[in-house]
N, C-alpha and C positions, 0 to 999 in steps of 0.2 A: 813694624815700621812706624815712626812717629806720624801723627796726623794733625790736621787743623780742624777745629770746630767753631762755628760762628753762631751768635744769637744777636737779635736786635731788640730795641725798645723804642717807644715813642712817648713824647711828653703829654701832659694834660691839655696842652693847647693844640695838639695835632687834631685835625678835623674829625677823624674817626673816634678819637677819644672824647672830643667835645660831645659828639652824639651819644657815646656810651654814658657819659656823666649825666646828661639830661635824662636819658631813659632810666637810669638808676635812681636819680633824684625823684622821679615820678613814683617808682616802686616804693621808696622809703616813705614818701608822703601818704601813699595809699595804705601801707602797712601801719603807719603811726596812728591813723584814725580808724582803721578797720583791719585787724590782724588776719582776717579770713579772706582778704582781697585776692582775687585771681587776676593777674595782669600779664599781658605780653605786649610791650610797646616798643616801637621802633622810632628812631629819630633820623632825619636827614638835615644836614646843614650845608649851606652854600652861601654865595655872596649875598649878604643882607637878609637871609631867609632861614627860617627853621620850620620844618614840617614834622608834626607828630602824628603817628598812626598806630593803631593796634586795637586790642580787645581787652575789655575790663569787665569784671563782675565785682562790685564793691558797694558798700553803703556810704563810702566817703565821697564828698564832692571837693574837687581841687580847682584852684586857679592855675591851670597848667602853664599859662603864659608867664605868670609871675614866677613860678618855679624855674622855668627855663631861663628867664632873664637873670635870675639870681645865680644860677650855675655859670652862665656865660660871664657874668660880672666877677665872680670869684676866681675864675680861671685867669682873667686879666684882659679880656677883650672889651676895653673901656674907652678906646680912642677911635674917632671917626675915620682916621687914615688907614685903619686896619680893614675897612670895608665890611666889617662884621662887628657890630658893637651892641652891647647888652641892651641899652635903652632904645635904640632905633631900629633894630632888626625886626622884620615881619615874622609873625608866628602863626602858623595855620595848624589847627587841631582837627584831625580826622579820626579821633579815638571813638570807638563804639563798643556796644555790649558784646561780651563773650558769647560764642556760639553754644547753645544748649547741647548740641551734639557732642562737643568736646567735654563740657562740664559733666555730663552724665557718666563719662568714663572715669572721672576723678573722684567726685563726691560719693561717699558711701554712708549708710546708716551707722556703721561702726567706723570711727575715724581710723583705727588701726589698719583697716582694709582699703584705705584710700589708694586709688589706682595711679599709676604713673601718668603724668601729663602728656607724654609722648613716647614713641618708640625711640630706640637708638642705643648707642654704646658710649660710655664715658670712661675716661682714663684718669688715674692718679699716679703720681711719680714722686720718688724721693731718692736722694743720694747723699752719701756722707761727705761729699765734696766741699760743702760749706757748712757753717754753723746753723744756718736756717734750712739745711737739707734741700737746697735748690741747686740747679746747674750753675756753675761758676760764671760762664760767659753771660748768661741772662742776668744774673745777680749784679754783675759789674755794669752791664748796659743800663739797668734800672737805676743803679746808684749814680751814674753819671748824669742822668736827666733829673733825678731828684735834687742833686746838688746844684745843677744848672738853674732849676726853678728857685732854689734858695737864693742864689746869686742875683737872679732877676728881681726877686721881691726886695732883697736888701738894697738894690740900686746904688751900691757903694763902689765896689771894686770894678764892676762892669755895668755900664749905664745904658747900653744900646740894645739890650736883649728884648725880643718879643716872644709871645707865648709858644709858638710852634717850634718843635725840635725833634730830631731823631738821633739815635746812637746805635752803634754796632761794635761788637767786640769779637775778635778772633783769637783763639788760644791754641797754642801747640801742646799736644799731649804726647806722652811717651808710650812705648809699646804696652806698658802695664796700666794705661789709662790714667796716668797722673799728670796734672798740669805742669808744664815745664817753663813756659814763658808766654807773655802776651805778644802776639805777632802784629796785630793791627787794631787800631781804634779809629772809628769813623764817627764824627759828630757833624751834623748839619743843624745849624740854629738860625732861626729867623732873627732879623736885626733891623734897626732903624736905617733909614737911607743916609748915605754919606756923599760928600762931594767928590771924593777921590776913591774910586773902587779898589784900586790896587793897594793903596795905603790901608783901606778898611779891611780888606781880606787878610793882609799881613797882621794887623792888630788882632783880629778875631782868632787867627791861628795861634798867635803868641799867647793870648789870654786863655785859650782852652788848654794849651800845653803847660803853661806856667802857673795858672791860677786854678782852673777847674780840676784837672787831673790830679795834681798834688793834694787838693782837698779831699778827693775821693780816696786816694791812696792812704792818706792819714787815718781814715776810718777803718782800715783793714788790719787784720792781725799780721804779725811779722812774716809768717810763712807765705802769705798772699802778696804782701808788699814786695817780696823778692822777685815776683814775676815781672815787675816793672823795671828792675835794676839790671844793668849790665847788658842790655839788649837794645838793638836798634829797632824800636817800635815804629811801624809805619803809621803815621798820623795823616788821616784824610779829613781835613777840617773844611766844611763847606766846599766840597770838591767841585761843584758845578759853578762856583763863583758867588755872586751876590744872591741873597735870599731875603728880599724885602717883602715880596708878595707871598704870603703864607696863610696858614689857618684855613677856614672855610672859604675865603676869597681865592686862595691859590689852588684848592682841591676840595671837591665835595666830600663830606664826611657821612658815614653811615654807621648805625649801631651794629656791633658784632663783626666788624671787619678786621679786628686785630686779635684773633683768638689764640694765636701762638705767643704773642707778646703777653697775653693774659695768663698763660699757663706756664710752659716749661721751655720756651725758646727753641723748640725743635727737638729737644731731648725727649725721650719717652715716646708718647703718641698722643693724638687728639682725635676724639670721635666726630668732630665737625660742628657740634652745636655751640652757639654763642651763649654767653652768660647774661650780659647786661640787658635790662628791660624785662626780665622774667622773674616772676614770683617763685618761691621754692617748690611749688607743686610740679614745676617743670624740672624733670630730672636732668636735663642738659646742665642745669646749674647745681642743684642740690646733690646729685650723685657724683658730680665732678669734685665737689667739696668733700664728700664722704670718702671717696677713694684717695684723695690727697691725705686726709686725716688717717686713714688706714696705713698708707705707704709710709708716712712720716713716723708714725708710732712704731711700725715694724722695724724700720732702720734704727731708730733711737733705742729700741729695746735690744738690738744686737742680733736680730734674726738674719739680717743680710746687710750688705753695704750699699745696695742699690735695688730698687724694686719698681716694677710697673704693674699696676692693678687695673683690670678692666671689669666693668659691670655693664650688663645690658638689660633692657626692659621692653615690654610690649605695652602700648598705650592702653590705659584702663586696668592694667593688671598690677597688683601690689608686689608679688614675688618676682625677683629678678629672673631673667631668662638664663643667665649664666654669669659665672665669676671666673676670671682668668688671671693668673699671676706669672710674672717672669722676673726672676732675680738676676738674670744675666750671669749666672755662674758664681754669684757672690754669697750664696747662702752659707750661714754658719751653723745650721741645724741639720740633723740627719733625716731630712724629709725632702722629697722632690717638690717641684713647684705646684703640682696638682694637690699634693697633701697639705702644702702651706695654704692653698686656697680653701680647702675644707676647714682648716683651723680658723681661718678668717671668718668664714660663714658662722662658726660657732660663737665667735667673740662679738661680731658687729652685725646688728640687724639692718639689712639694706632695703627694707620696705620704705617707700617714700615718706610715710608719716613718721616712722621711727627716726629717719634721718633728720626730718624737720625738728623733732623734739630733742634729739641728742645734741644737735648743733645749734639749737635755738634760732632757727632760720625764719621764724614768723615775726621777727623784729625788724625795725628799719635800720639795717646794717650795711646797705649795699652801695651807697654813694662813695664810701671810702675804698671800695674794691675797683672802681671804674677807671682808675689810672695807676700805672706803675705795677700792675700785676695783681691777680687775685690770690696767688700762692706765695709763700715765703714771707708773709707779712707778720708783724708783731701782734699777738692777741692781747687785747686790753679792754677795759671797761671805760666808757665815755658817757657824758650827758649831752644829749642832742635836743635842740629847741626847734620846733616847727612853727611857722607863722609867727615869728617873734614880733611882739608889739602889736599884734592884730587880735581881732575878736576871738579867734579859735586857736590861740597860742597853746601849744602842748609841749611839755618837757618829758623826755623819756631817757632812762638809763639803760644802755645796751652793752652787750659784749661783742666786740668786733673780732673777726677772723677766728672764730671758735674752732674751725677745722685745722688751725695751726697749733692747737694746744697738744701737749704731750701728756694728756690725762689718761691714756690707755696703756702706757708703757708697762705698768705693773701687771695689768691683766694679760697683756701679750707675753710677758716673761713667764707668768704662771702657766699659761696655756702651752707654751713651747718648752717649759722646763729649764728656763735660763736663770 
């Protein structure tokens, strides 16, 4: 029987994402000046206020207020009428030194035996549904908001947009799990105040349907463009009405409160641990990246069409407690899922230090992950400048989204005889 599946996304101006981006900017700055930094920092944002809290072990000294203000400015909160503005918001730092009780479980004389920074289970997922091996509904939800941000910054075709926004996409699937059509698109976007509410709402709906959605559709390959054609798509555009009050003034934001948006949009599974604000010794982050890397390379190599990979750890212990695989009946090899898991253990070293080294996670690469998803992004090399124009300016060349590289496909094919 056909079924519907839904995923959502939120923009960089959503209060929870503002918090994530500030936390990851702190991580990047600590790692840029001290690659051995141990950091777990949380951010809270609300009307006119930013609160930073967490634990740090680092040789680096940061102007955390300046870093937070620069993030807020870059997102677009630069006007006083937003009630949350980069230059005027209050910033309170309650960051303190990391507990030695935690640190003793992580650091080892031999780096290879570095223990996991916490217990827990992490999941990676990949599907052949899209070219970036991500679930389609989530991929479309992200694309809608990425293009909406482009339109906001262009300030050309649409001039009233403010930074906060959400999207949601519902897709109908056939009995054999193939996408048939787009059933519903939901977009809620913050906007400037208007004199006439009804006229404003009609214009926003018209602009989203006639400008935004066609721009996103044009980015897709023909087989996906067909999902938009010949169907009566339900469009819910700002369904509650006016959306002038938004961002941290409309809703308090917290680090780590959009973990499903960050990962697979409800497809697969999630272990519960957030990513942003954590250095890579925290396996909540590094092992989630590692399992995504495994899943993507296995699907790309032709082992299966879809796969969920789980790994689990005990705090202070290097070797994983267990590895679980589920190919949902899509395996193309003559091995059961348990045997596939054994093969994965032979190919990929899942000790925390090995993950850090393989994926180059001790670099300042995290600010780019903090909005529009940590998975499914394009791996690339960029040059980043920290403290530009100041006394301690530093330029670093880094690889972003290394866990999205298909650099293990040949090794996987060799191991599985493909």
